[in-house]
mmCIF file of the C-alpha atoms, coordinates in Angstrom:
data_MODEL
# 
_entry.id   MODEL 
# 
loop_
_atom_site.group_PDB 
_atom_site.id 
_atom_site.type_symbol 
_atom_site.label_atom_id 
_atom_site.label_alt_id 
_atom_site.label_comp_id 
_atom_site.label_asym_id 
_atom_site.label_entity_id 
_atom_site.label_seq_id 
_atom_site.pdbx_PDB_ins_code 
_atom_site.Cartn_x 
_atom_site.Cartn_y 
_atom_site.Cartn_z 
_atom_site.occupancy 
_atom_site.B_iso_or_equiv 
_atom_site.pdbx_formal_charge 
_atom_site.auth_seq_id 
_atom_site.auth_comp_id 
_atom_site.auth_asym_id 
_atom_site.auth_atom_id 
_atom_site.pdbx_PDB_model_num 
ATOM 1  C CA . MET A 1 1  ? 55.370 -7.462  -24.566 1.00 0.00 ? 1  MET A CA 1 
ATOM 2  C CA . SER A 1 2  ? 55.817 -10.833 -26.226 1.00 0.00 ? 2  SER A CA 1 
ATOM 3  C CA . VAL A 1 3  ? 54.018 -14.016 -25.218 1.00 0.00 ? 3  VAL A CA 1 
ATOM 4  C CA . LEU A 1 4  ? 57.355 -15.444 -24.058 1.00 0.00 ? 4  LEU A CA 1 
ATOM 5  C CA . ASP A 1 5  ? 57.692 -12.623 -21.521 1.00 0.00 ? 5  ASP A CA 1 
ATOM 6  C CA . GLN A 1 6  ? 54.580 -13.920 -19.766 1.00 0.00 ? 6  GLN A CA 1 
ATOM 7  C CA . ILE A 1 7  ? 55.484 -17.610 -19.571 1.00 0.00 ? 7  ILE A CA 1 
ATOM 8  C CA . PRO A 1 8  ? 56.565 -18.846 -16.118 1.00 0.00 ? 8  PRO A CA 1 
ATOM 9  C CA . THR A 1 9  ? 60.143 -20.091 -15.789 1.00 0.00 ? 9  THR A CA 1 
ATOM 10 C CA . ILE A 1 10 ? 60.492 -23.563 -14.280 1.00 0.00 ? 10 ILE A CA 1 
ATOM 11 C CA . MET A 1 11 ? 64.132 -24.334 -13.443 1.00 0.00 ? 11 MET A CA 1 
ATOM 12 C CA . PRO A 1 12 ? 65.721 -27.820 -13.590 1.00 0.00 ? 12 PRO A CA 1 
ATOM 13 C CA . GLY A 1 13 ? 64.986 -29.937 -10.533 1.00 0.00 ? 13 GLY A CA 1 
ATOM 14 C CA . ALA A 1 14 ? 61.748 -28.106 -9.711  1.00 0.00 ? 14 ALA A CA 1 
ATOM 15 C CA . VAL A 1 15 ? 58.622 -30.240 -9.336  1.00 0.00 ? 15 VAL A CA 1 
ATOM 16 C CA . VAL A 1 16 ? 55.216 -28.820 -10.242 1.00 0.00 ? 16 VAL A CA 1 
ATOM 17 C CA . ASN A 1 17 ? 52.542 -31.445 -9.609  1.00 0.00 ? 17 ASN A CA 1 
ATOM 18 C CA . ALA A 1 18 ? 49.267 -31.989 -11.425 1.00 0.00 ? 18 ALA A CA 1 
ATOM 19 C CA . ALA A 1 19 ? 46.511 -29.401 -11.087 1.00 0.00 ? 19 ALA A CA 1 
ATOM 20 C CA . ALA A 1 20 ? 48.894 -26.685 -9.830  1.00 0.00 ? 20 ALA A CA 1 
ATOM 21 C CA . SER A 1 21 ? 48.411 -23.254 -11.391 1.00 0.00 ? 21 SER A CA 1 
ATOM 22 C CA . ILE A 1 22 ? 51.478 -21.081 -12.026 1.00 0.00 ? 22 ILE A CA 1 
ATOM 23 C CA . GLY A 1 23 ? 50.885 -17.423 -12.934 1.00 0.00 ? 23 GLY A CA 1 
ATOM 24 C CA . ARG A 1 24 ? 52.568 -15.087 -15.417 1.00 0.00 ? 24 ARG A CA 1 
ATOM 25 C CA . HIS A 1 25 ? 56.088 -13.748 -14.796 1.00 0.00 ? 25 HIS A CA 1 
ATOM 26 C CA . THR A 1 26 ? 56.754 -16.415 -12.146 1.00 0.00 ? 26 THR A CA 1 
ATOM 27 C CA . ILE A 1 27 ? 60.083 -18.126 -11.468 1.00 0.00 ? 27 ILE A CA 1 
ATOM 28 C CA . VAL A 1 28 ? 60.000 -21.585 -9.875  1.00 0.00 ? 28 VAL A CA 1 
ATOM 29 C CA . ASN A 1 29 ? 63.602 -22.181 -8.836  1.00 0.00 ? 29 ASN A CA 1 
ATOM 30 C CA . LEU A 1 30 ? 65.817 -25.243 -8.299  1.00 0.00 ? 30 LEU A CA 1 
ATOM 31 C CA . ARG A 1 31 ? 64.714 -27.993 -5.889  1.00 0.00 ? 31 ARG A CA 1 
ATOM 32 C CA . THR A 1 32 ? 61.292 -26.413 -5.387  1.00 0.00 ? 32 THR A CA 1 
ATOM 33 C CA . MET A 1 33 ? 58.208 -28.555 -4.759  1.00 0.00 ? 33 MET A CA 1 
ATOM 34 C CA . VAL A 1 34 ? 54.811 -27.180 -5.794  1.00 0.00 ? 34 VAL A CA 1 
ATOM 35 C CA . GLU A 1 35 ? 52.015 -29.561 -4.807  1.00 0.00 ? 35 GLU A CA 1 
ATOM 36 C CA . ARG A 1 36 ? 48.581 -30.204 -6.282  1.00 0.00 ? 36 ARG A CA 1 
ATOM 37 C CA . ASP A 1 37 ? 45.897 -27.530 -6.353  1.00 0.00 ? 37 ASP A CA 1 
ATOM 38 C CA . PHE A 1 38 ? 48.325 -24.686 -5.575  1.00 0.00 ? 38 PHE A CA 1 
ATOM 39 C CA . ARG A 1 39 ? 47.000 -21.424 -7.031  1.00 0.00 ? 39 ARG A CA 1 
ATOM 40 C CA . ASN A 1 40 ? 49.693 -18.909 -7.865  1.00 0.00 ? 40 ASN A CA 1 
ATOM 41 C CA . GLY A 1 41 ? 49.160 -15.279 -8.825  1.00 0.00 ? 41 GLY A CA 1 
ATOM 42 C CA . ASN A 1 42 ? 51.459 -13.272 -11.092 1.00 0.00 ? 42 ASN A CA 1 
ATOM 43 C CA . PHE A 1 43 ? 54.939 -11.865 -10.443 1.00 0.00 ? 43 PHE A CA 1 
ATOM 44 C CA . ILE A 1 44 ? 56.116 -14.482 -7.916  1.00 0.00 ? 44 ILE A CA 1 
ATOM 45 C CA . TYR A 1 45 ? 59.690 -15.550 -7.185  1.00 0.00 ? 45 TYR A CA 1 
ATOM 46 C CA . ILE A 1 46 ? 59.928 -18.966 -5.520  1.00 0.00 ? 46 ILE A CA 1 
ATOM 47 C CA . SER A 1 47 ? 63.462 -19.390 -4.139  1.00 0.00 ? 47 SER A CA 1 
ATOM 48 C CA . PRO A 1 48 ? 65.432 -22.657 -4.273  1.00 0.00 ? 48 PRO A CA 1 
ATOM 49 C CA . GLY A 1 49 ? 64.273 -25.380 -1.915  1.00 0.00 ? 49 GLY A CA 1 
ATOM 50 C CA . ALA A 1 50 ? 60.845 -23.922 -1.091  1.00 0.00 ? 50 ALA A CA 1 
ATOM 51 C CA . ALA A 1 51 ? 57.978 -26.349 -0.485  1.00 0.00 ? 51 ALA A CA 1 
ATOM 52 C CA . ILE A 1 52 ? 54.389 -25.364 -1.199  1.00 0.00 ? 52 ILE A CA 1 
ATOM 53 C CA . ALA A 1 53 ? 51.664 -27.709 -0.009  1.00 0.00 ? 53 ALA A CA 1 
ATOM 54 C CA . GLY A 1 54 ? 48.468 -28.546 -1.818  1.00 0.00 ? 54 GLY A CA 1 
ATOM 55 C CA . SER A 1 55 ? 45.545 -26.150 -1.713  1.00 0.00 ? 55 SER A CA 1 
ATOM 56 C CA . ALA A 1 56 ? 47.764 -23.188 -0.736  1.00 0.00 ? 56 ALA A CA 1 
ATOM 57 C CA . LYS A 1 57 ? 47.204 -19.891 -2.532  1.00 0.00 ? 57 LYS A CA 1 
ATOM 58 C CA . ASN A 1 58 ? 49.560 -17.071 -3.484  1.00 0.00 ? 58 ASN A CA 1 
ATOM 59 C CA . ARG A 1 59 ? 47.714 -13.945 -4.592  1.00 0.00 ? 59 ARG A CA 1 
ATOM 60 C CA . GLY A 1 60 ? 50.708 -12.404 -6.356  1.00 0.00 ? 60 GLY A CA 1 
ATOM 61 C CA . MET A 1 61 ? 53.579 -9.939  -6.017  1.00 0.00 ? 61 MET A CA 1 
ATOM 62 C CA . ALA A 1 62 ? 55.431 -12.134 -3.521  1.00 0.00 ? 62 ALA A CA 1 
ATOM 63 C CA . LEU A 1 63 ? 58.812 -13.625 -2.677  1.00 0.00 ? 63 LEU A CA 1 
ATOM 64 C CA . ILE A 1 64 ? 58.872 -17.123 -1.237  1.00 0.00 ? 64 ILE A CA 1 
ATOM 65 C CA . ARG A 1 65 ? 62.285 -17.475 0.386   1.00 0.00 ? 65 ARG A CA 1 
ATOM 66 C CA . THR A 1 66 ? 64.768 -20.354 0.363   1.00 0.00 ? 66 THR A CA 1 
ATOM 67 C CA . GLU A 1 67 ? 63.562 -23.358 2.345   1.00 0.00 ? 67 GLU A CA 1 
ATOM 68 C CA . ASP A 1 68 ? 60.193 -21.709 3.163   1.00 0.00 ? 68 ASP A CA 1 
ATOM 69 C CA . ALA A 1 69 ? 57.244 -24.045 3.613   1.00 0.00 ? 69 ALA A CA 1 
ATOM 70 C CA . ILE A 1 70 ? 53.709 -22.902 2.841   1.00 0.00 ? 70 ILE A CA 1 
ATOM 71 C CA . LEU A 1 71 ? 51.198 -25.201 4.511   1.00 0.00 ? 71 LEU A CA 1 
ATOM 72 C CA . PRO A 1 72 ? 47.844 -26.369 3.099   1.00 0.00 ? 72 PRO A CA 1 
ATOM 73 C CA . MET A 1 73 ? 45.027 -23.830 2.981   1.00 0.00 ? 73 MET A CA 1 
ATOM 74 C CA . ILE A 1 74 ? 47.401 -20.905 3.722   1.00 0.00 ? 74 ILE A CA 1 
ATOM 75 C CA . GLU A 1 75 ? 47.053 -17.758 1.604   1.00 0.00 ? 75 GLU A CA 1 
ATOM 76 C CA . VAL A 1 76 ? 50.049 -15.440 1.061   1.00 0.00 ? 76 VAL A CA 1 
ATOM 77 C CA . GLY A 1 77 ? 50.898 -12.495 -1.189  1.00 0.00 ? 77 GLY A CA 1 
ATOM 78 C CA . GLN A 1 78 ? 49.359 -9.162  -2.003  1.00 0.00 ? 78 GLN A CA 1 
# 
């Protein structure tokens, strides 16, 4: 596996704010907002238009659907 295979994909129009952590093999899709202090595991697909609040956590192996909102201090994923 090459290093490029592990780099997250951030699509045009997505916003990833300061201090957010995006894991390996993650796709952050169009019009997605990822706020500060979000902790993201590996193998995540964030659909277009999703909003993830600060201090939320995704433990990995998850699909965040179109227009989903993950509120602060909420933990999702495996």
